[in-house]
C-alpha positions, -999 to +999 in steps of 0.1 A: -599-229+828-603-214+861-598-178+862-561-179+882-549-202+852-563-177+826-544-147+846-513-169+848-512-174+813-516-139+805-489-129+826-466-152+810-475-143+775-470-108+786-434-114+798-426-134+771-436-108+746-418-082+765-385-101+767-386-107+728-391-071+724-359-064+745-338-088+728-350-074+693-341-038+705-308-050+722-298-067+692-305-037+671-285-018+695-262-045+698-268-045+737-263-083+743-236-088+716-197-086+715-190-049+700-157-030+700-156+009+692-142+031+666-143+068+662-140+093+633-139+132+629-161+155+608-161+192+602-197+189+596-219+156+603-251+169+582-277+161+604-265+127+619-281+117+650-266+095+681-284+059+674-280+061+636-269+030+616-234+024+606-232+003+578-200-017+566-202-027+529-239-017+528-247-041+558-261-028+592-231-037+614-230-011+643-247+019+660-235+057+664-231+057+703-223+094+703-214+125+688-190+149+708-186+185+696-151+201+699-135+219+724-125+246+702-138+263+674-111+249+649-116+215+659-136+188+645-170+168+653-163+131+669-185+104+662-180+073+684-195+040+669-202+008+684-194-020+659-201-056+657-170-078+666-174-097+632-165-064+610-132-065+628-117-087+600-126-064+573-121-029+588-085-023+587-060+008+592-070+023+556-107+022+560-129+053+555-161+064+569-183+088+555-217+101+560-247+090+539-281+099+533-309+066+526-325+081+495-328+118+485-347+130+517-340+098+539-319+097+574-283+099+576-261+069+586-224+063+585-208+041+559-175+024+565-155+008+535-133-023+536-099-021+543-067-035+523-054-068+529-019-056+535-032-034+563-033-043+597-066-047+620-079-017+640-078-012+677-106-008+698-113+030+704-091+038+673-097+069+651-102+060+615-103+084+585-131+100+572-147+115+541-166+151+542-206+147+536-223+156+507-248+181+516-281+186+497-277+224+503-245+224+483-260+204+455-288+227+454-265+257+450-244+241+423-278+231+404-291+268+409-256+280+394-259+255+363-294+268+357-280+304+356-255+293+329-282+273+309-304+302+307-277+326+295-269+298+269-305+297+262-307+334+255-271+336+234-286+309+212-322+328+209-299+360+197-278+339+175-312+323+159-321+358+154-290+370+135-293+339+113-327+345+106-318+381+096-291+370+074-311+346+056-337+369+049-309+393+033-299+364+013-334+356-002-339+390-010-305+390-030-284+417-009-251+413-007-226+388-025-237+355-013-272+367-022-262+378-055-247+345-063-278+327-048-305+346-067-283+355-099-276+322-118-258+339-143-230+354-122-225+319-106-220+305-136-193+329-146-178+328-115-175+287-120-158+296-153-133+320-140-124+296-116-120+265-139-100+288-160-077+299-131-072+264-120-063+255-156-036+284-159-023+274-126-017+237-136-003+249-170+021+271-148+032+241-127+037+220-156+060+250-172+083+254-140+087+217-139+100+216-176+121+245-171+137+225-140+142+194-161+157+217-190+182+233-165+191+199-150+199+183-187+217+216-195+239+212-164+248+178-177+257+187-210+294+187-220+294+221-236+277+239-210+287+223-177+317+247-175+292+273-178+274+266-147+299+253-124+322+289-131+292+305-115+288+280-085+257+264-092+269+230-094+294+234-067+269+248-042+265+219-020+303+214-017+301+242+007+284+225+036+293+190+028+325+192+051+312+224+073+309+225+108+293+249+132+317+253+160+355+240+167+364+211+187+370+219+226+404+200+224+438+223+226+450+225+193+483+207+182+493+235+154+478+264+137+489+283+105+476+320+101+474+338+066+459+369+057+433+367+029+449+391+008+480+371+007+462+343-006+433+354-031+428+376-062+406+401-047+388+413-018+355+395-026+364+364-046+374+326-036+401+326-065+436+314-053+462+336-068+494+327-042+489+288-029+525+288-019+519+300+018+494+269+024+523+245+017+536+247+051+501+234+065+500+209+039+534+195+043+525+193+082+491+175+078+510+148+052+539+144+078+522+138+113+494+122+127+463+143+136+426+139+145+410+169+125+421+199+107+395+227+105+398+255+078+386+287+096+380+318+075+367+351+084+361+386+067+363+420+074+337+439+089+327+458+055+304+445+032+273+426+031+268+405+057+252+377+039+278+377+009+304+377+034+291+347+052+292+329+018+324+343+009+339+329+040+327+294+035+336+294-003+372+304+005+374+276+030+361+249+005+387+262-020+421+263+007+407+226+016+404+216-019+438+226-026+454+207+006+435+178-004+447+175-039+481+186-033+491+162-003+484+129+008+461+123+038+427+114+049+403+139+035+375+131+058+396+146+086+394+185+073+367+203+083+356+238+074+339+267+094+331+301+076+326+329+100+317+354+080+324+391+095+347+390+124+363+421+142+403+420+150+414+395+119+448+394+113+447+418+086+431+456+091+426+458+054+390+443+053+400+410+037+399+390+066+419+360+076+427+321+072+435+299+096+445+261+096+438+247+129+451+211+137+437+192+164+453+159+181+441+121+174+410+114+196+395+148+189+357+142+185+335+166+167+299+165+186+273+149+161+248+176+165+272+201+152+279+187+121+261+202+091+242+179+074+259+164+044+246+177+010+226+205+022+227+233-005+242+268+008+226+304-003+228+308-039+223+346-035+258+358-038+275+329-048+277+334-083+299+365-078+320+349-049+329+319-071+329+336-102+364+328-109+374+302-082+379+273-102+377+264-136 
């Protein structure tokens, strides 16, 4: 081959290599491919430089064209990116750009997430959302804080271990109650025996209490002794709350009958009726007229024990209700009781209190949550003295 031919071949080969290099670099920089442009903003780009990769789904799909500083101190840094046209179908309006690091000490690049199918495609030159970059300096600060906390925890653990060692030494030497128990076998045995004896005593006591209750229930059912317990109110204690309500209905009453307690009862601190005749007017009205509910409302004077007066008012309401139900024909489920206890401004000013029969129209509703649970026993403390002679 002649010299001229070799020179020509060299020149052609050089041009081919140069052209290939240009196309390779152009392909990386997307100089000879169809692209579109997107923008995003960060408060800090964490060392990102122009020409850095842009990855979509972990695939190299573009480059950072430029990084523009803000015009004001409170502005953000704008990153302009050139992306391959093929990514236009997967980058949507809700895609998010973030600055990532390739490895621990690698270079920074921009990563863009896929968008949602429902979202529209982005436009050329559009600004998309961004996520603040994670900076190594922040990680190092957090790691330093964690190490400091760990060091404090280790020191506390070492101090606690020292205290435990001191306690163990005292126990081994027989100091204190625990040391005496561990080192003195006889003391331990005595304590075990005392505990067993105490458990046996408690078991026997519980059995005795159970037997006592069973015997009392049996006595209450005995024909000869039933009147004795009933006279003192034990058997009737549940009756105080069976028909009790905690508040009056909101409806306007049809009729109200009011009586002074002194007019009806034997003495000031008992529920035994001495004169039932005044109640007949209320009973006749209930028997001859339609109504929704009738409430027996009882209050006492301001003198005396508060708890005792509360039970006294409930007992008197129960006694008045029983008289009306037994002597007049109407639905007894429509008659309720309400014991108010001490109330100022009662009808009588002699400290006895007053009784009212308040009758409400048909359709009156008692709120369910204000009804007293049926069968709940009332307080037994002062009941024996209140109902001592109420009914035989």
